[in-house]
Structures are given as C-alpha cells and as structure tokens.
N, C-alpha and C positions, 0 to 999 in steps of 0.2 A: 079559342083564339090564340095566339101565341102574346110573347110579351112582345118578339120584334116586328111585327106585322103594324103593332101601335103603333113603332118608332119612327118618327120618319129619319129619310137618309137624307145625311146631315152634308152636303154639299161646299168644296171650298170656295167656289165663290160667292159663298152665302155669310161669308165671313167679314165684317166690314173691315179691319182689320189686318187682312192677308198679308203678306208682302207682295208687293210686285216682282213681277219679272225679272231678273236683271241681265243686266246687258252684258257686252264684252268690252273693254278695253278701249278698243279703236271707236265702238258705237259709240259708248258711255265719250269719247272726246268731241267727237261731230255734237252730239245730241248740246253739249253744252260751251263749247264755240257757238254754235247756230244761237244760243240763248244773248253772246256777245256782241251787242249790237257794232262797239268797235274794229272786234274781232273780223265783222265780215263787211265793214268799210274797208279793212285792211283789205280784207279778200278778195271786194271787187277791185282796187284800184290794181292791185297785183296779179290779177286778172286779164284786164287789162293790157296791160303793160308789156303780159307776156302774147298776148295776142296783137299787140301792135309789131312786139317784136318777132312773130314768126310771119305777118302779114307785109312787112316792109317792103318785098320785092314788089307786091304784088298794090299794096296802097301805094307808095309813094308816085310820085307823077313822074319823078324827072329821076336822072341818075343820078346820087349824090357828089358823084366826084367831077362830073362834068357841069363847064362853065355856061351862062347861056351866053357868052360873050359869040359865040358865032351860029349861034341858029339864025334863020329866016325868018320864027316869028317875033324875034326879040326887036329886029334893025328897026333905026328908026326909035326907039324909047329914051335916046339920049344915055346919060352914064349909069350902067348898071350894076356895079359892085355898089352891096351895102343897100342896093334900094330897099326902100319902106314895104311894107306887106300889102298887098292888091286883092280885094277879095269885094267880089262882084258886088256879093249883097250888103255890101256895105257903100258902097258908090263907088269904086273901084271902074273907069269905063271900061265896059263892055272887049272893047276893041285892043282893048291891052289883056295879056298873057297874065291867068290868075296864081299869083304865089301867097299866101295867106299868111305866111312865116314871113315874106319877104326873100331877099336875095344875100348872101353875105358876101365878105371883101375880095371873092375873086369870082363874084359872079354866079354862085350855085346856090340852089334851091334849098332857103333852109328846111323846108318841112319834109322836105327829101333825106337832108342828111339827120333830122331830130329822129326822125322815125328810126332808121339806121345803128343812131345813136343808142335805142334800145336795146337795139340788139345786140352789141358792142360791151354792152355796160350790165346786161344781165345776163349774158355767156360770163366774161369774166367772173362778175359775182359769184353764179352758182358753183363753177367748177373751183376757182380758190379757194371758197369755202369747202369744199366737198377734198379737197388735197386736206386742208388744216383740221379737218374733223375727222379725217381716217387715219392721219399719222400721232395729232394729240390724243386721240379717245384712244389707238390702238397702245400707246407711250402711256397712257395715265392711268389701264384698267393695268396694263401687266405691273405698273408700280403699284399702286393701289394691292392688290390682288397680291404681289410676290413679297412684297415690304425689304425689310434689311437692307444691305447695299445695293439689291438692284434700285430697291426706291428711292436711297440717297441721293446714288449718279444720277436716274433718272432727271426726279428734282432739279438739284441741284444746278442742269443743261437747261431746265424749261425754268431756272430762278434768275442765269445769267441773261437769256433772253429777252426776258420782263424787263430787267435792268434797266433798258436803253428803251423809250417813246416808243411806239409802234411804228409814228411815221416816220419817223427820225433813224430807225433803220432801216426800214422800207428803202426809204432813198437813198440811205448809203447802198444798200446793196443792187439797188439797178443803176449807183451810177459806177458801179464798180462792172456788171455784168453789161451794158450796155443801155441806154432808154430803147424802150419800144415797149409795145405790149403786154406780149408774154415774158418777160421778164416782172415786168410788174406784178402783173396775174402770182409768180411764184413769187417775188417777195411779198407783197399783203400774206400769201398762205401758210411762207415760213415763221412771219410776225405772229401770224394767230395761234400757230401751233401751243404755244403754252398757255393759251385761256380754256382750251378747246383739253387738255392734257390735264391742267389743275380739276376743271370740274368734273371729268371721267373720273378722278382718281376720290374727289373729295366722294364721287355715288357710290365708288365701289367699297370703300370704307364704311361704308353705312348699310350696305344691300348685305355685304361680305358676315356678318353678324347675325345676319337673321334667320327665324327656326327652321323656314326651309330651305335655307342653303345648310343649316348645320345634320338637316336631315338625310337631303343628298349626299354630301358629305359621307355620315353614320353609312350607307348605303351600300357605300364604294366607289365613287362617279370618280373619275378621274378629277386635274387639274383640265382638262380643255374646257370636260362637261360644265364641270363646275362655272367659268370663266366665263368659256361665252353662250353654254348653256340656258344657265339657269340665275347668273350675277347680269350679266351684258344686257340682256331683256330689260331690265327690272332697273338701270340705272343708265336710261339714253334719255330722259324724260329734260332734262336742263340740258343737256346736249341739243335737241331738236328745237328748246325752244332759243339757245344762245344762236345754234348755227341761223333762225331763220331773222333773228335779229343782224347777227351778223352778216348777210349777205346785202342789208342796207348797208351798215362799215365800210361795207367792199363797194359797194358802187362811189360811196363818196368817197372812198381813199384813193379809190383806182383817177377821178377826174379830179383831184387834188394834185395827183403824179401827172395827169395830161397836160393840167394848166401849168405848169413850173416848166413842163418840156420834159419831161424823163416817162409822161408812160408814151399813151397813140401819138403815134408822126404823124404832121400832115402830109396827105390830106383826108388821112382816119376820120372818119366820122361820127368821134368817139365824142360824148358830152364834155368833159374837160377838156381836151381838145378846141372842139367847135367855141365853149368861152374864154379859152387862153388867145384864139384869132380877133377873138374882138372886146377885147379887155379896153385896150385901149379910144373903144369910140363908145362909151358905156353913155354918155350926156349926146351924141350926135346920132347915133346910130344902136336906142337902147336894143332893140328886135335883134339884137345880134347876140344879148346876151342874157335876155329874158326868159325866151323860151328853152332854150339848154338847160337854162339855171330853174326854172318853172320843173320838166321833167327831172333834174334830180331831186330834188326836194319833196314831189310827192312818190316817186321810186319809195324812197329811204322812211317816210311819214309810213305809206302803207307796207313796208317789213317791219316796223316798228309797230305799228298797231298791229298786226296779224301774230307776234310775235308774245305779245303781252297780250293775246287774247289767248294764245298758245300756253302761257304758264298757268291762264287763271283756271282753262279748260283739262289742263295735266296731271292738277294739284290736287291729289284726295281730298284736300283736307277745307277743299273749297267745294266740294260735289258734296249741298247739303240738301241731294233730291235723293 
C-alpha cells in the first residue's frame, strides 16, 4: 500500500478558517446597505415618492389646475375655496365629493396638486444634481489630476462661488434671469458645482498616488486612461453620497425659491408654490400648508437617510465583514 493511499484528500471546505468568497464592490455595497435599517427606511420613502411622481396622472382624482367651482357635482356645497378635507371614512357626508386633502384657495383639489408636486420636485432635484455633479466632478478631477496653474485657476473660480451663501447666490441668479422653475433649477445647479468640484479634487489627489495608478502609469498609459479609466472609478464614492444628499437639499431649496415667488409660478403645482399660496391662512385653513410641508419634510428625510446609509455602506473602513 502506497503512502498516498493512506492520506485522505484534504478539501478546502473542510478548513474551519477558510476565507469566504469575496463579492464585487457593487454587490458588497448592496449587502452592507441592506444591513442599515435607516438606509432601508430612506430607500422605502424615496421609492414611495417616485411611485407617486410616476403614477400622479393615474392616481390624481382631479386635474391639478382645474377649479371645482364649475363642476356639477360640486354645486350647492357652499363656499369651495379653502374648503377643509372631506373623507367619507372619517364622517364626511357620503353625498359630498371626497377631497382627502381639501381644496386650495382657488377651489382646486389639494391631493391632486400635492401628487403632481412630487413629480415637479423630484425632476428638478435629479436634473439639478446631475448638472452640478457632471460639471463639478469633471472640473475637480481635471484640477486634481493636472495640478499647477490649471488647479489654481479652477479652484480660485470655485472659491469665488463658495464665497457667497448658496441660497443668496441662487436668488441673485434667478432675479437676473427671471422667475421660473427652469431658472431656479439652473441657479441651484450652478451654486452646487463648487461643492462637487472640491470633493472630486480631494478624491483624485488621494487616489492618484496609489500604487495601482503608479503601476498603470509605468506601463505607459496615457492621461485619459489614467484619469477616466483608473482614477475616476475609484474617486466616485463621495460624489455618489453627496449627490444623494444633494437631491434632498435641492428639493428644499427649490421649494424656498418658489415660496418667495422666484421658482414655480402659479398655477404650477409645486410644493413650495402651494405653500406660498396658503401661507396667510395657517390658522384658518391649516391643510393648505400642512400637506405640502409634510411632503417636503418626508422627501428630504428620505434622501438624508439614504445618503448616510450609502456613506456607511461604501466606506471600506466600516466593512467589518
């Protein structure tokens, strides 16, 4: 009998301390994100808001721009503008049309307007952040990679923009360009560029000195391949986190501009504009400000929770598994 026949074959899975199979970065991030309860709550809130925005034309029972004053089913109900919510399950007479969030000062259904407001607010938030991240990240990465006078010029321009309070600068831009939702979107995108530029520059400065970048450079890789193929994919983590948090900030800033008359103009059903229309009736008709206000609060909270969860999930120092 040979020696080989007496020795059992050792299987890798029999080892008690054998390393587990590693996952890709994306899968690992999802696993860590699922373990974060706050992030899951934020994701659920955001998913719900996006569902409302997408299905607003289907869910909304009335046209958000059409007053109820001339509808046959609303005749004989008395004064309609500012009418309180009517919910049949809560005791509202069954012969009255149901308006679960009441009517605004022009006799329009508040529920329909709030639903459509989700679409306006989320679209503005996503587009504004996309513009800010695209321009800011590209500028910051070029600045951090090139260094020298290129870095000095780009960063001094960003410092000039950062010298002004973001909301004040946005108000100045919209005042110059004219009040509208589109101009508010562009103004908020412009004032957010320096934030993303500085984040991108800091990430590039830390990544470009790593060994894998030095090795790729030694193999003769050109500047475009180094910047966009090696450095950029490894410098996106803080931008993704800040972009998620930024959408919530944009929703809040857009509502603020609309509230003071520089954003969405009546009768556009944007949350800030709806708040502005009812600001003088807080005590007599609180539903005019409560429902759009609570939607803004919940949306911003959702993006903040998800952004914090992404930061924890994408930070390798917090991955103890």
